[in-house]
GUVO-419596 format. One record per residue: x, y, z of N, C-alpha, C, CB in turn. Coordinates in steps of 0.05 Angstrom, whole numbers, plus 5000, padded with zeros to 4 digits. Glycine has a CB too. Layout:
BEGIN
XYZXYZXYZXYZ
...
END
This chain:
BEGIN
906988247538905988397506906488587511903188417494
907188767483908289097486906789327477910889137471
905389447486903989717457905289827448902189957460
905989847431908189967411907190127398909489817393
905290397392903990627385900790427365906790877364
901690387352899590257331899789927330900190377299
901889907337901989547340902089507372905289367324
901189207379901989067404904888837395898888867416
907588867413907688697402908088437429909688767381
908088087416908687927433911487907437907687707426
912587857459915587847466915887567484916488137485
918087547480919787227486919687327527924887187462
919087197541919987297561922587387571919287177574
924087027559926887017551928287187548927386907534
928087147521930487417497928687627499931087347453
926887647505926387927491924487867450930888097488
925387667447925287657422922987667407926387477417
922087817385918987947373917387687366919288157340
915687567392914287307366912387317350913287077373
910487527359908587637338907688017336905887447346
906587987322905588327312902688337306907188447279
901188577330898488597323898188847308896588587346
897588977293897389227290894689217291898789357269
892889507303890389637314887989597286891090017325
885789587292884889637279884289957268883689507285
882890067243883090417233882090517248882090537209
882790707256882390977274880791177247886091137289
879991117235878291347210881091377202876191707220
881391747191883091727183885791887185882191697169
885391747209888491797229889591617221888691787263
888991287210889591047196889490837219892291057181
891290667228891790417251890990627283896290247250
888890467298888890627323890490527335886590647339
891690807355893390727381893290497404893190927395
895490357405895090257425896090197458894890137415
897690517458899790537475898190777498902890657456
894890727491893790867512893390697541891290957503
894090527544893090337557894490037561890690327545
895289977583895789607588894589477576895189467613
895789237564893888997552892688877571895288777537
890288727578890288567598890088307589888488617616
892288157607893287877603891787687624896687857606
890787447610889987097620892886917623887686907590
892586647622894186477605894586507586893886287602
891986507575891986467545891586597521890786337540
890286887539889987137523890787447524887687147521
891187617508891987927517889287947500895588127506
888288157519886688427502886888637504884488467502
886688727475888489017470886789237461890988977445
886289457475883989657472886489807463881789777500
884290007432885390107417883690377415885789927395
884890667405882890837398882190817372883491077403
879190847362878690757337875490767347880290457326
874890677361875490517388875090187376872890627417
876689917397876889667387877689567407878289617366
876889397415877989147433877988867422876389117458
880988777416881788467400882188297432885888477373
881488137427883787877431884487687416883287717449
886987657423890387567421890187257431892887787446
891587057417892386807428895186837436892086577408
895286907467897687007480901086867457897286867520
900486657448902886527443903286607407902586167454
900486607396901186577365900786887362899086347343
898887047375897987317364895487237352899987457344
894487077335893187017329889687097336894386857329
887887217326885987457335883387217338885287777306
882587157360880487017377878887107369880287017403
877687337382875487537366875587807369872687487374
873787987362874488277355871888407359875588327324
872288627368870388807378870889187354871488817419
869189217342869689477327865889437334871789497287
865789717336862889917338861789867318862990227341
859089807306857890017281859390257282854590117284
859390367252859390607246858290807248859390607233
856990857279856091007297856591237312855990907307
859191247298860191547318861091737295863391497344
859792017293860092267285862692327293857992447294
864092267304867292407307868692137320867592747333
871692237327873192057341872391987367875592127341
872991707373872991477397875791387399870991207390
875091307434876990997433876491047457880390927421
878790677463878590537481880990637498878390257472
881490687521883790707539884390397556882990947559
885090147541885889997563884089857572886690127583
884689557579883389427585884289267606882589357567
881389107630881988987653879988717640880989167685
881788467667880888237648879688137676883488017627
877988027688877787837716874187587707877088157755
876287407715873187097708873887077666867287317719
871887197664871187127637870087437623868586847638
870787607638869087837629871588077620866787947658
871788147604873688427594871588667598874988407555
872888837615872189147605874989387597870489277634
872889417583873889717572873790057576873089727554
874890267584873190487583874290657560873090637610
872790787549873290907523871891247527871690697494
872191337512870891677496870391657470873091967495
868091807475867191867448867192257449863591697443
869292377420868392647424865892717415869992817415
864692857420861692997413861593227393860293127441
863693407388863893617375867093537355863693877399
867093627333869993517310871993617327870393687273
871993767345874593857357875293627385874194217369
873793527396874593347415874693487444877193237406
872293867439872493977472870793857485871894277479
867793727477866293577487865893307481864493677486
865693167505867092807516864192697519869492757554
863492467514863492317529864792047537861992317527
864091997560865991737575864191537577867491787607
865691277578863791037583864990807583861790997564
863490617602864290257606863890147594863590087620
865289947578863289667585864789427575859989667568
863989207577863388897584863088757571861788837595
864588517561865088397543865488027555867788567530
863787857541864787627543867787577529862687467534
870187447552872387477546873287197532873687557570
870386967532871786767518870486817479870886407537
868086987482866887047459865787337445865186887462
866887537463867287727458864687837448869187727446
861787817462859687857465859088027491858687627462
857688287472858188537501856488587515858788827497
856588467542854788447553852888647569855588317562
855088907575853089167580855089387574851589207615
854789607574855689867578853490107583857289927555
855690267601853790467610856490777605852390367652
854490907607856091277600855591377623854491517574
857791577621857191847654855191997634860992147669
855092017661850592137663850792357638848892407706
853092577639853992737625855892827615853692827630
855992907594857693007572860093207582855893157550
862593157586864493417599865693457572867093357629
867293777578868993917563872193827580867894277563
873393727561876893767558876593427583879094237577
874093197578874293057592875892727583871793087599
878092587589878192347566878492127597881692357537
878891897584878891697605882391607591875691427604
883291587601886191517606887591307614886891647619
886091157623887090937638884790637637887591077670
886290477641884390217642882090237667886289917648
881990137661878889997684880389887709876489657667
880089867737880689807762878889697775881389987773
878789427774877089137786878389217811877888757772
875489177828876588967860873488857864878089207898
874488627870872088407885869188517861871188517932
867588607883865188577858864888847840861888537872
866589077837866089347825868389377809865789587846
867689537793869289617773868989947774868389467744
872190077768871990327768872790497748872790407786
871990727740874690857716874791087722874290877684
877691207717877591447725877391687701879891457744
876591907704876692137685879092407689873592267687
881192437674883992547677882692857692885992587641
881292967682881493277684880293317711879893467658
878193167706876593207742876993057758873693197747
878892887757879892727780877492607787881292877803
875092547774872892407780873892097790870792407753
872391877799873191667795869091467799876391617822
868691387780866091187769865390907773865991177743
864190877798864490587810861190417805865490627849
861890207794860290087783860989777793860390157755
857589577795857389297801859089227770853789177806
861189077779861388977753859688827737863088857752
858088667758856688427741853488497726856188157766
852388777747849788867746850789067715848589027779
852589227721853289547720851189707737853189667688
851089707755849389927774850890067778847989867799
850990367779852690477796853390507827852390637790
854390477841855190457860855890777887857190297849
END
């Protein structure tokens, strides 16, 4: 699965032939959401694509058919996005950000967990304090019972228990 700006391509591993295309949901006035900010998370049967907008979509790995899709209610006043996904067992995680002003100078970072099979949101945590010029630009990292996210400018790492969302 190859992220390519506003769509993801399912490629045949042997020939490189495009088997399917997935276009990300809308990123508001900007058009389709960008999927190239993070690597898709893969299992034996599904691809999980996070995109600006924000959104998270579970696709059938063979056909590209949408199994489920999370798009938040229209509660963001300004732009928001998800920067990659990670999957372990039956849980998929996305890291993201929300602009708190029109220029994106102040942001709120967050981490969410979903059921990989149904798309049900399991939990969400947000960075304690909004920050200036900070974005989540990489997918979460899973190690054992923990899930971590990094922030670009501050070079900070936030670590949580991946089952309870408790900070560690």
